[in-house]
Residue, then its C-alpha position, 0 to 999 in steps of 0.5 A: m267214662r274214658q276221660v274220667l277213668g284215664d285221668t284217675l289212673r294217670g293221677i295215681s301213676v298207673d303206666e300208659n300201657s295198663i291204662a290203654d288196656i283198661l280203657l279199651a276193655a271198659t269201653e267194650a263193656c260199656s258199648n255192650v250195655v248200650l247195644h244189648a241191655g235194651p231200650s229201657v236202660r237209661a243209665y249204668t254204673v262204672a266203678l273203678t278200684v285200684d288196690g295193691g297193684a290190681c285194678r278192677v272195673e265193674v260195669t253194671d246195668v239193670g237191662r234185660g240180661l243174658r239168657a246164658p252168660p259166656a263161660g269163657p273167652s270168646r274167640p271169633t273165627a272171622l273178623a266180623e264187624s261186631g261180636r268181638g267185644l268179649a274177645i277184646m276184653y279177655a285179650c286186654m285184661d287178666e280176668v273177665t267175669v260176666r254175671s247176668a240173668p234174664g230181666r235182672g241185668t248184667r255185671v261185667v268185672l274186669a281185673k288187671r295187674v297194673g304197671w306203674a309210671e316210671q316216676l313212681a317206680r324211681t321214688a318207691 
């Protein structure tokens, strides 16, 4: 996932700082699927859209879902080994939306305004 998203974003000249943030947030979202969606989930989808300087990544699974999706940024008070995924997503992205329902899976939407690589800025 990281290789495909990174190569795609570099291919359209998104700057490396934006790419790093997007890849970190997307990795956290995918890790949450693997850790929390349940053992019956054998696959999930990752979709990337870049339009008008904004990037959107959607990570969707059909796992067990959450009883109560988080309402806002999760800010852990201690440096726990786990449980920081949402906080990392919020720190890296401009907008994070989590939609989930028990037995119906989870959809995480990550949105960010992106910068462009220097070579594209010079030709524009």
